[in-house]
C-alpha positions as a Markdown table, in Angstrom:
| # | Residue | x | y | z |
|---|---|---|---|---|
| 1 | Met | -40.7 | 15.1 | -28.2 |
| 2 | Ala | -37.7 | 15.8 | -30.3 |
| 3 | Lys | -34.5 | 13.9 | -29.6 |
| 4 | Ile | -31.1 | 15.7 | -29.5 |
| 5 | Ser | -28.6 | 14.4 | -32.1 |
| 6 | Pro | -25.4 | 13.1 | -30.5 |
| 7 | Val | -23.5 | 15.0 | -33.1 |
| 8 | Ser | -24.9 | 18.3 | -31.9 |
| 9 | Ile | -24.2 | 17.9 | -28.2 |
| 10 | Lys | -21.7 | 20.4 | -27.0 |
| 11 | Tyr | -21.8 | 20.2 | -23.2 |
| 12 | Met | -22.8 | 17.8 | -20.5 |
| 13 | Ile | -24.1 | 19.1 | -17.1 |
| 14 | His | -23.1 | 16.7 | -14.3 |
| 15 | Ala | -24.9 | 17.2 | -11.0 |
| 16 | Thr | -25.4 | 15.2 | -7.7 |
| 17 | Phe | -28.4 | 15.3 | -5.5 |
| 18 | Ser | -29.6 | 14.1 | -2.1 |
| 19 | Ala | -33.1 | 13.9 | -0.6 |
| 20 | Glu | -34.5 | 13.0 | 2.8 |
| 21 | Gly | -37.2 | 10.5 | 1.4 |
| 22 | Arg | -37.2 | 7.5 | -1.0 |
| 23 | Leu | -37.5 | 8.8 | -4.6 |
| 24 | Glu | -37.6 | 7.3 | -8.1 |
| 25 | Lys | -36.3 | 8.6 | -11.4 |
| 26 | Pro | -39.6 | 10.2 | -12.5 |
| 27 | Asp | -39.7 | 12.2 | -9.3 |
| 28 | Val | -36.3 | 13.8 | -10.1 |
| 29 | Ile | -37.0 | 14.4 | -13.8 |
| 30 | Gly | -40.5 | 15.9 | -12.9 |
| 31 | Ala | -38.9 | 18.2 | -10.4 |
| 32 | Ile | -36.4 | 19.5 | -12.9 |
| 33 | Phe | -39.0 | 20.3 | -15.5 |
| 34 | Gly | -41.7 | 21.5 | -13.0 |
| 35 | Gln | -39.7 | 23.7 | -10.7 |
| 36 | Thr | -37.7 | 25.5 | -13.4 |
| 37 | Glu | -40.9 | 26.2 | -15.4 |
| 38 | Gly | -41.3 | 30.0 | -15.8 |
| 39 | Leu | -38.0 | 30.6 | -14.0 |
| 40 | Leu | -35.8 | 31.6 | -16.9 |
| 41 | Gly | -38.4 | 33.0 | -19.4 |
| 42 | Ser | -39.7 | 31.4 | -22.6 |
| 43 | Asp | -36.3 | 31.3 | -24.4 |
| 44 | Leu | -34.9 | 28.9 | -21.8 |
| 45 | Glu | -38.0 | 26.9 | -20.9 |
| 46 | Met | -36.7 | 23.3 | -20.3 |
| 47 | Arg | -39.7 | 21.5 | -21.9 |
| 48 | Glu | -39.5 | 23.7 | -25.0 |
| 49 | Leu | -35.7 | 23.3 | -25.2 |
| 50 | Gln | -36.1 | 19.6 | -25.2 |
| 51 | Lys | -38.8 | 19.7 | -27.9 |
| 52 | Glu | -36.5 | 21.8 | -30.1 |
| 53 | Gly | -33.6 | 19.3 | -29.5 |
| 54 | Lys | -31.5 | 21.8 | -27.6 |
| 55 | Ile | -31.6 | 19.8 | -24.4 |
| 56 | Gly | -31.3 | 16.0 | -24.5 |
| 57 | Arg | -32.6 | 13.1 | -22.5 |
| 58 | Ile | -32.0 | 13.7 | -18.8 |
| 59 | Asp | -30.3 | 10.7 | -17.3 |
| 60 | Val | -30.7 | 10.0 | -13.6 |
| 61 | Glu | -28.9 | 7.4 | -11.5 |
| 62 | Leu | -30.0 | 6.9 | -7.9 |
| 63 | Ser | -29.5 | 4.7 | -4.8 |
| 64 | His | -31.3 | 4.4 | -1.5 |
| 65 | Glu | -29.7 | 4.4 | 1.9 |
| 66 | Gly | -32.4 | 3.8 | 4.4 |
| 67 | Ser | -34.9 | 6.6 | 4.1 |
| 68 | Lys | -32.5 | 8.8 | 2.1 |
| 69 | Thr | -32.0 | 8.9 | -1.7 |
| 70 | Thr | -28.8 | 10.1 | -3.4 |
| 71 | Gly | -27.8 | 10.0 | -7.0 |
| 72 | Ser | -26.5 | 11.8 | -10.1 |
| 73 | Ile | -28.0 | 13.8 | -12.9 |
| 74 | Ser | -26.6 | 14.2 | -16.5 |
| 75 | Ile | -28.1 | 16.7 | -18.9 |
| 76 | Pro | -26.8 | 16.9 | -22.5 |
| 77 | Ser | -26.9 | 20.4 | -24.0 |
| 78 | Ala | -26.6 | 21.8 | -27.5 |
| 79 | Leu | -26.9 | 25.4 | -26.2 |
| 80 | Asp | -23.9 | 27.7 | -26.0 |
| 81 | Lys | -21.7 | 27.9 | -23.0 |
| 82 | Ala | -23.4 | 30.7 | -21.2 |
| 83 | Glu | -26.9 | 29.3 | -21.7 |
| 84 | Thr | -25.8 | 25.8 | -20.5 |
| 85 | Thr | -24.3 | 27.2 | -17.3 |
| 86 | Ile | -27.6 | 29.1 | -16.7 |
| 87 | Ile | -29.5 | 25.8 | -17.0 |
| 88 | Gly | -27.0 | 24.2 | -14.5 |
| 89 | Ala | -27.5 | 27.1 | -12.1 |
| 90 | Ala | -31.2 | 26.9 | -12.4 |
| 91 | Ile | -31.5 | 23.2 | -11.3 |
| 92 | Glu | -29.5 | 24.0 | -8.2 |
| 93 | Thr | -32.5 | 26.2 | -7.0 |
| 94 | Ile | -34.6 | 23.0 | -6.7 |
| 95 | Glu | -35.2 | 22.5 | -3.0 |
| 96 | Arg | -37.9 | 19.7 | -3.1 |
| 97 | Ile | -38.2 | 16.6 | -5.1 |
| 98 | Gly | -41.6 | 15.0 | -4.7 |
| 99 | Pro | -42.5 | 15.3 | -1.1 |
| 100 | Ser | -38.9 | 15.4 | 0.2 |
| 101 | Asp | -36.5 | 18.2 | 1.0 |
| 102 | Ser | -33.5 | 17.9 | -1.4 |
| 103 | Lys | -30.3 | 19.5 | -2.5 |
| 104 | Ile | -28.9 | 19.5 | -6.1 |
| 105 | Glu | -25.3 | 20.6 | -6.8 |
| 106 | Val | -23.7 | 20.9 | -10.2 |
| 107 | Ser | -20.2 | 19.3 | -10.0 |
| 108 | Lys | -19.0 | 20.3 | -13.5 |
| 109 | Val | -20.1 | 21.3 | -17.0 |
| 110 | Glu | -18.1 | 19.2 | -19.4 |
| 111 | Asp | -17.2 | 20.1 | -23.0 |
| 112 | Val | -17.9 | 16.8 | -24.6 |
| 113 | Arg | -16.3 | 17.9 | -27.8 |
| 114 | Gly | -12.9 | 17.3 | -26.2 |
| 115 | Ser | -13.5 | 13.6 | -26.0 |
| 116 | Lys | -14.3 | 13.7 | -29.7 |
| 117 | Arg | -11.0 | 15.3 | -30.4 |
| 118 | Asp | -9.3 | 12.7 | -28.3 |
| 119 | Tyr | -11.0 | 10.0 | -30.4 |
| 120 | Ile | -9.9 | 11.7 | -33.6 |
| 121 | Leu | -6.2 | 11.8 | -32.4 |
| 122 | Glu | -6.2 | 8.2 | -31.3 |
| 123 | Arg | -7.8 | 7.0 | -34.5 |
| 124 | Ala | -5.4 | 9.0 | -36.6 |
| 125 | Lys | -2.5 | 7.4 | -34.8 |
| 126 | Lys | -3.8 | 3.9 | -35.5 |
| 127 | Leu | -4.4 | 4.8 | -39.1 |
| 128 | Leu | -0.9 | 6.2 | -39.4 |
| 129 | Glu | 0.6 | 2.9 | -38.2 |
| 130 | Gln | -1.3 | 1.1 | -41.0 |
| 131 | Ile | 0.0 | 3.3 | -43.8 |
| 132 | Asp | 2.9 | 1.9 | -45.9 |
| 133 | Gly | 5.1 | 4.6 | -47.3 |
| 134 | Asn | 5.3 | 8.3 | -46.6 |
| 135 | Asn | 3.1 | 11.2 | -47.6 |
| 136 | Asp | 4.5 | 14.7 | -47.3 |
| 137 | Ser | 1.2 | 16.5 | -47.5 |
| 138 | Gly | -0.3 | 18.0 | -44.3 |
| 139 | Lys | 3.2 | 18.0 | -42.8 |
| 140 | Glu | 2.3 | 19.9 | -39.7 |
| 141 | Ile | -0.5 | 17.5 | -38.8 |
| 142 | Ala | 1.6 | 14.5 | -39.6 |
| 143 | Asp | 4.5 | 15.7 | -37.4 |
| 144 | Ser | 2.1 | 16.2 | -34.5 |
| 145 | Ile | 0.7 | 12.6 | -34.9 |
| 146 | Lys | 4.2 | 11.1 | -35.2 |
| 147 | Thr | 5.2 | 12.9 | -32.0 |
| 148 | Ser | 2.1 | 11.5 | -30.2 |
| 149 | Val | 3.1 | 8.0 | -31.3 |
| 150 | Lys | 6.5 | 8.5 | -29.7 |
| 151 | Ile | 5.0 | 9.8 | -26.5 |
| 152 | Asp | 2.8 | 6.7 | -26.4 |
| 153 | Lys | 6.0 | 4.9 | -25.5 |
| 154 | Leu | 5.9 | 6.6 | -22.1 |
| 155 | Gln | 5.6 | 4.0 | -19.3 |
| 156 | Glu | 5.5 | 3.9 | -15.6 |
| 157 | Tyr | 8.3 | 2.2 | -13.7 |
| 158 | Gly | 8.3 | 0.6 | -10.3 |
| 159 | Asp | 6.1 | 1.1 | -7.3 |
| 160 | Glu | 6.6 | 4.8 | -7.5 |
| 161 | Lys | 5.3 | 4.8 | -11.1 |
| 162 | Leu | 8.1 | 7.0 | -12.4 |
| 163 | Pro | 7.7 | 8.2 | -16.0 |
| 164 | Ser | 10.1 | 6.3 | -18.2 |
| 165 | Gly | 10.9 | 4.9 | -21.6 |
| 166 | Asp | 12.5 | 1.6 | -22.5 |
| 167 | Leu | 14.9 | 0.7 | -19.7 |
| 168 | Ser | 15.9 | -2.8 | -21.1 |
| 169 | Gly | 19.4 | -1.7 | -22.1 |
| 170 | Asp | 22.5 | -1.4 | -20.0 |
| 171 | Glu | 22.5 | 2.4 | -20.0 |
| 172 | Val | 19.8 | 4.6 | -18.4 |
| 173 | Ile | 19.5 | 8.4 | -18.5 |
| 174 | Val | 18.0 | 9.9 | -15.3 |
| 175 | Val | 16.2 | 13.3 | -15.7 |
| 176 | Glu | 14.2 | 15.4 | -13.3 |
| 177 | Gly | 10.6 | 15.4 | -14.4 |
| 178 | Arg | 7.9 | 13.9 | -16.7 |
| 179 | Ala | 8.2 | 16.7 | -19.2 |
| 180 | Asp | 12.0 | 15.9 | -19.6 |
| 181 | Val | 11.1 | 12.3 | -20.4 |
| 182 | Ile | 8.5 | 13.3 | -23.0 |
| 183 | Asn | 11.0 | 15.6 | -24.7 |
| 184 | Leu | 13.6 | 12.9 | -24.9 |
| 185 | Leu | 11.1 | 10.4 | -26.3 |
| 186 | Lys | 10.0 | 12.9 | -28.9 |
| 187 | Asn | 13.6 | 13.2 | -30.0 |
| 188 | Asn | 14.2 | 9.4 | -30.2 |
| 189 | Val | 16.0 | 9.0 | -26.9 |
| 190 | Ser | 14.1 | 6.2 | -25.2 |
| 191 | Asn | 16.3 | 4.9 | -22.4 |
| 192 | Val | 15.2 | 7.5 | -19.9 |
| 193 | Ile | 13.5 | 7.7 | -16.5 |
| 194 | Ala | 12.4 | 10.7 | -14.4 |
| 195 | Met | 12.9 | 11.3 | -10.6 |
| 196 | Asn | 9.5 | 13.1 | -10.5 |
| 197 | Gly | 11.1 | 16.0 | -8.5 |
| 198 | Thr | 14.3 | 16.6 | -6.7 |
| 199 | Lys | 14.2 | 13.8 | -4.2 |
| 200 | Leu | 15.8 | 10.6 | -5.4 |
| 201 | Pro | 13.3 | 7.7 | -5.7 |
| 202 | Glu | 14.1 | 4.2 | -4.4 |
| 203 | Ala | 13.6 | 2.7 | -7.9 |
| 204 | Val | 16.4 | 4.9 | -9.3 |
| 205 | Lys | 18.7 | 3.8 | -6.5 |
| 206 | Glu | 18.0 | 0.1 | -7.4 |
| 207 | Leu | 18.6 | 0.8 | -11.1 |
| 208 | Ser | 22.0 | 2.4 | -10.3 |
| 209 | Lys | 23.2 | -1.0 | -8.9 |
| 210 | Ser | 22.9 | -2.8 | -12.2 |
| 211 | Lys | 22.8 | -0.1 | -14.9 |
| 212 | Thr | 25.2 | 2.6 | -16.2 |
| 213 | Ile | 23.5 | 5.8 | -15.0 |
| 214 | Ile | 23.8 | 9.1 | -16.9 |
| 215 | Leu | 22.3 | 12.0 | -14.8 |
| 216 | Phe | 21.0 | 14.7 | -17.2 |
| 217 | Val | 19.9 | 17.9 | -15.5 |
| 218 | Asp | 19.1 | 21.5 | -16.3 |
| 219 | Gly | 21.8 | 24.0 | -17.0 |
| 220 | Asp | 21.3 | 26.1 | -13.8 |
| 221 | Arg | 22.2 | 26.1 | -10.1 |
| 222 | Gly | 19.2 | 24.0 | -9.4 |
| 223 | Gly | 20.6 | 21.3 | -11.7 |
| 224 | Lys | 23.9 | 21.3 | -9.8 |
| 225 | Leu | 22.2 | 20.9 | -6.5 |
| 226 | Ile | 20.2 | 18.0 | -7.9 |
| 227 | Val | 23.5 | 16.4 | -9.0 |
| 228 | Arg | 24.9 | 16.7 | -5.5 |
| 229 | Asn | 21.8 | 15.2 | -4.0 |
| 230 | Val | 21.7 | 12.2 | -6.4 |
| 231 | Met | 25.4 | 11.5 | -6.2 |
| 232 | Asp | 25.2 | 11.4 | -2.4 |
| 233 | Asn | 22.5 | 8.7 | -2.5 |
| 234 | Ala | 23.1 | 6.6 | -5.7 |
| 235 | Ser | 25.8 | 5.3 | -7.9 |
| 236 | Val | 26.1 | 7.7 | -10.9 |
| 237 | Asn | 28.5 | 7.0 | -13.8 |
| 238 | Phe | 28.2 | 10.1 | -15.8 |
| 239 | Val | 26.8 | 13.7 | -15.5 |
| 240 | Ala | 25.4 | 15.8 | -18.4 |
| 241 | Phe | 24.0 | 19.3 | -18.3 |
| 242 | Ala | 21.7 | 21.2 | -20.6 |
| 243 | Pro | 23.2 | 24.4 | -22.0 |
| 244 | Asp | 23.5 | 27.3 | -19.5 |
| 245 | Gly | 20.1 | 28.7 | -18.6 |
| 246 | Lys | 18.1 | 26.0 | -20.4 |
| 247 | Glu | 16.0 | 23.2 | -19.2 |
| 248 | Val | 16.1 | 19.6 | -20.5 |
| 249 | Glu | 12.4 | 19.7 | -21.4 |
| 250 | Glu | 12.9 | 22.6 | -23.9 |
| 251 | Leu | 16.0 | 21.3 | -25.7 |
| 252 | Thr | 16.0 | 20.4 | -29.4 |
| 253 | Gly | 17.1 | 17.0 | -30.6 |
| 254 | Lys | 20.4 | 18.4 | -31.6 |
| 255 | Glu | 21.0 | 20.1 | -28.3 |
| 256 | Ile | 20.1 | 16.9 | -26.4 |
| 257 | Leu | 22.7 | 14.8 | -28.4 |
| 258 | Gln | 25.3 | 17.5 | -28.0 |
| 259 | Ala | 24.7 | 17.7 | -24.2 |
| 260 | Leu | 24.9 | 13.9 | -23.9 |
| 261 | Arg | 28.1 | 13.7 | -25.9 |
| 262 | Lys | 29.7 | 16.3 | -23.5 |
| 263 | Lys | 28.9 | 14.1 | -20.4 |
| 264 | Val | 31.7 | 13.8 | -17.9 |
| 265 | Ser | 32.4 | 10.9 | -15.6 |
| 266 | Ser | 31.2 | 11.3 | -12.0 |
| 267 | Gln | 34.8 | 11.1 | -10.8 |
| 268 | Ser | 35.8 | 14.1 | -13.1 |
| 269 | Tyr | 32.8 | 16.0 | -11.9 |
| 270 | Glu | 33.6 | 15.3 | -8.2 |
| 271 | Ser | 37.2 | 16.5 | -8.8 |
| 272 | Ser | 36.0 | 19.7 | -10.5 |
| 273 | Tyr | 33.4 | 20.4 | -7.8 |
| 274 | Ser | 36.0 | 19.9 | -5.1 |
| 275 | Glu | 38.5 | 22.2 | -6.7 |
| 276 | Asn | 35.9 | 25.0 | -7.2 |
| 277 | Arg | 34.6 | 24.6 | -3.7 |
| 278 | Asp | 38.2 | 24.9 | -2.3 |
| 279 | Arg | 38.6 | 28.1 | -4.4 |
| 280 | Gly | 35.3 | 29.4 | -3.0 |
| 281 | Tyr | 33.2 | 29.1 | -6.2 |
| 282 | Gly | 31.1 | 25.9 | -5.9 |
| 283 | Asp | 29.6 | 26.4 | -2.5 |
| 284 | Arg | 28.7 | 29.9 | -1.3 |
| 285 | Arg | 27.6 | 29.0 | 2.2 |
| 286 | Ser | 30.8 | 30.4 | 3.7 |
| 287 | Ser | 30.1 | 33.9 | 2.3 |
| 288 | Tyr | 26.7 | 34.3 | 3.9 |
| 289 | Ser | 27.8 | 32.8 | 7.1 |
| 290 | Arg | 30.1 | 35.8 | 7.3 |
| 291 | Gly | 27.2 | 38.2 | 7.1 |
| 292 | Gly | 26.9 | 38.4 | 3.3 |
| 293 | Ser | 23.5 | 38.2 | 1.6 |
| 294 | Arg | 22.3 | 34.8 | 0.5 |
| 295 | Pro | 22.2 | 34.5 | -3.3 |
| 296 | Arg | 18.8 | 34.0 | -4.9 |
| 297 | Ser | 18.5 | 30.7 | -6.8 |
| 298 | Ser | 16.0 | 28.3 | -8.1 |
| 299 | Tyr | 16.6 | 25.9 | -5.2 |
| 300 | Ser | 18.2 | 25.9 | -1.8 |
| 301 | Gln | 19.6 | 22.9 | -0.1 |
| 302 | Asp | 16.7 | 23.0 | 2.4 |
| 303 | Ser | 14.1 | 23.0 | -0.4 |
| 304 | Leu | 15.2 | 19.7 | -1.9 |
| 305 | Glu | 13.0 | 18.0 | 0.7 |
| 306 | Asn | 9.3 | 18.7 | 0.2 |
| 307 | Phe | 6.1 | 17.8 | 2.0 |
| 308 | Pro | 5.2 | 14.1 | 1.9 |
| 309 | Phe | 2.2 | 13.3 | -0.3 |
| 310 | Arg | -1.2 | 13.0 | 1.3 |
| 311 | Glu | -4.8 | 13.0 | 0.0 |
| 312 | Leu | -6.8 | 16.2 | 0.5 |
| 313 | Ser | -9.5 | 16.0 | 3.2 |
| 314 | Thr | -12.9 | 17.6 | 2.9 |
| 315 | Asp | -11.7 | 20.5 | 5.1 |
| 316 | Asp | -8.6 | 20.9 | 2.9 |
| 317 | Ile | -10.7 | 21.3 | -0.2 |
| 318 | Lys | -13.0 | 23.8 | 1.6 |
| 319 | Lys | -10.0 | 25.9 | 2.6 |
| 320 | Ile | -8.6 | 25.8 | -0.9 |
| 321 | Asn | -11.9 | 26.9 | -2.4 |
| 322 | Ser | -12.2 | 29.6 | 0.3 |
| 323 | Leu | -8.8 | 31.0 | -0.5 |
| 324 | Ala | -9.5 | 30.8 | -4.3 |
| 325 | Gly | -12.7 | 32.8 | -3.7 |
| 326 | Glu | -10.8 | 35.5 | -1.9 |
| 327 | Val | -8.6 | 36.2 | -4.9 |
| 328 | Ser | -11.1 | 35.5 | -7.6 |
| 329 | Gly | -10.9 | 37.9 | -10.5 |
| 330 | Lys | -7.6 | 39.4 | -9.3 |
| 331 | Gly | -5.2 | 37.3 | -11.4 |
| 332 | Ile | -3.2 | 36.1 | -8.4 |
| 333 | Val | -1.4 | 32.9 | -7.6 |
| 334 | Leu | -1.1 | 31.7 | -4.0 |
| 335 | Ile | 1.6 | 29.4 | -2.7 |
| 336 | Ile | 0.3 | 27.1 | 0.0 |
| 337 | Asn | 1.9 | 24.9 | 2.7 |
| 338 | Asp | 0.6 | 21.6 | 3.9 |
| 339 | Lys | -1.7 | 23.3 | 6.5 |
| 340 | Ile | -3.4 | 25.1 | 3.6 |
| 341 | Glu | -1.9 | 28.4 | 4.7 |
| 342 | Ile | -0.6 | 31.1 | 2.4 |
| 343 | Ile | 3.2 | 31.2 | 2.1 |
| 344 | Ser | 3.2 | 34.0 | -0.5 |
| 345 | Ser | 1.2 | 35.5 | -3.4 |
| 346 | Met | 2.1 | 36.9 | -6.7 |
| 347 | Ser | 0.8 | 37.7 | -10.2 |
| 348 | Val | 0.3 | 34.8 | -12.7 |
| 349 | Arg | 3.2 | 36.3 | -14.9 |
| 350 | Ser | 5.8 | 36.0 | -12.1 |
| 351 | Ala | 4.5 | 32.8 | -10.5 |
| 352 | Ser | 6.9 | 30.3 | -12.1 |
| 353 | Thr | 9.9 | 32.4 | -11.0 |
| 354 | Val | 8.6 | 32.8 | -7.4 |
| 355 | Ile | 7.8 | 29.1 | -7.2 |
| 356 | Asn | 11.3 | 28.2 | -8.2 |
| 357 | Arg | 12.9 | 30.7 | -5.8 |
| 358 | Thr | 10.7 | 30.0 | -2.7 |
| 359 | Glu | 12.9 | 28.2 | -0.2 |
| 360 | Lys | 10.1 | 26.9 | 2.0 |
| 361 | Pro | 8.5 | 23.5 | 1.0 |
| 362 | Ile | 5.3 | 24.0 | -1.1 |
| 363 | Phe | 2.3 | 21.7 | -0.9 |
| 364 | Cys | -0.2 | 23.3 | -3.3 |
| 365 | Val | -0.5 | 26.2 | -5.8 |
| 366 | Ile | -3.8 | 28.1 | -6.3 |
| 367 | Val | -4.2 | 29.9 | -9.6 |
| 368 | Asp | -6.9 | 32.5 | -10.2 |
| 369 | Gly | -7.4 | 31.6 | -13.9 |
| 370 | Asn | -5.6 | 29.1 | -16.0 |
| 371 | Ala | -2.5 | 27.2 | -14.8 |
| 372 | Thr | 0.0 | 28.1 | -17.5 |
| 373 | Pro | 2.7 | 25.6 | -18.8 |
| 374 | Ser | 5.4 | 27.5 | -17.0 |
| 375 | Ile | 3.5 | 27.3 | -13.6 |
| 376 | Ile | 3.0 | 23.5 | -14.1 |
| 377 | Arg | 6.7 | 23.0 | -15.1 |
| 378 | Ala | 7.9 | 24.9 | -12.1 |
| 379 | Ser | 5.5 | 23.0 | -9.8 |
| 380 | Glu | 6.8 | 19.7 | -11.3 |
| 381 | Ser | 10.4 | 20.7 | -10.7 |
| 382 | Arg | 9.6 | 21.5 | -7.0 |
| 383 | Gly | 7.7 | 18.3 | -6.4 |
| 384 | Ile | 4.4 | 20.1 | -5.6 |
| 385 | His | 1.5 | 17.8 | -5.1 |
| 386 | Tyr | -1.6 | 19.8 | -6.1 |
| 387 | Ile | -2.5 | 22.7 | -8.4 |
| 388 | Ala | -5.9 | 24.3 | -8.0 |
| 389 | Ala | -7.1 | 26.4 | -11.0 |
| 390 | Lys | -10.1 | 27.4 | -13.1 |
| 391 | Gly | -8.4 | 25.7 | -16.1 |
| 392 | Phe | -5.2 | 24.0 | -17.2 |
| 393 | Ser | -3.2 | 24.6 | -20.4 |
| 394 | Arg | -1.8 | 21.1 | -20.3 |
| 395 | Met | -2.9 | 17.9 | -18.5 |
| 396 | Asp | 0.1 | 15.6 | -19.0 |
| 397 | Thr | 1.5 | 15.9 | -15.5 |
| 398 | Lys | 1.6 | 13.7 | -12.3 |
| 399 | Ile | 0.5 | 16.7 | -10.2 |
| 400 | Arg | -3.1 | 16.4 | -8.9 |
| 401 | Leu | -5.2 | 19.0 | -10.7 |
| 402 | Leu | -8.2 | 20.5 | -9.0 |
| 403 | Asn | -10.9 | 22.6 | -10.7 |
| 404 | Ile | -12.0 | 25.5 | -8.6 |
């Protein structure tokens, strides 16, 4: 029987199974080959595919709990994406293994080529560190690797595991989210730590007792609200803002340095804020208490506090999958509260704007399709705990990502 070459493997089918009787590995493998025979036609006959090297060695891990057997199945595939998923669906039709009633469920189909690309990147970074001198050829690839090396300096600080750089100096820059930290590290600013949302972490409060704190926020109303929240709860020495309408995570190196040079002392900022408020500019609450319309903004004072984090229960996951099924194929995003109830829905294109402007606390976002960078950024800035989607355009986030 031909063996599949590790080089040619494209996908790995991962499945779990349970059976009412005590089984052994040959029982499971025999059921896969025997009960799919003739099911998909000659082109997708499992035995023939394995002989041709298109399906690899089926690996089975199992355990016994009394009279029951549970375990996992891994099937390597060199077929294309569609054919591989057909094989995965076919094995789910198996209802008996040996003499026992059983159930097989495919948990995921993994593109194993991604791990090879990760290896290439990691190996390239190590090789880069060994090279003496510079080489200008392949500039775009080289710049990418250099950026990755800088991002490797990303650390986790304190019990809250806040994204940070090197905090050994006397001065610390406090930003809003992980993406902000990464952007500053890429641009050679390493003394930075993120709050991971809008609520001030205890670790940053402790740092403010012994370090010079520079609070660096987005150039919008949301940034100003964050400044008020932080200054009310910690000792801040200086405040810096991104240019109007821009976020810290999207600034260039030059813009970052210019913004930090323009930082103002907390006393000056307090004085300016008080003057504007007295003139009716800084705080608009008085206008809508008189019957005026409440201005739309990225944040409200109420939204600065979000739901506390909790692990999803089995019922939560079932509800999320059910809601995802209801909007499947419609290109819709759902905003969910901690009871897994819909707060609002919108198109993928407008999702990031709606997430920022929603004044109710948000627990989870469900995306019909891929979660775009803008959706992930908006969710990070709101302190949302979970994003459920069919795919993710970026994975470097502290948000829990759920495949649906």
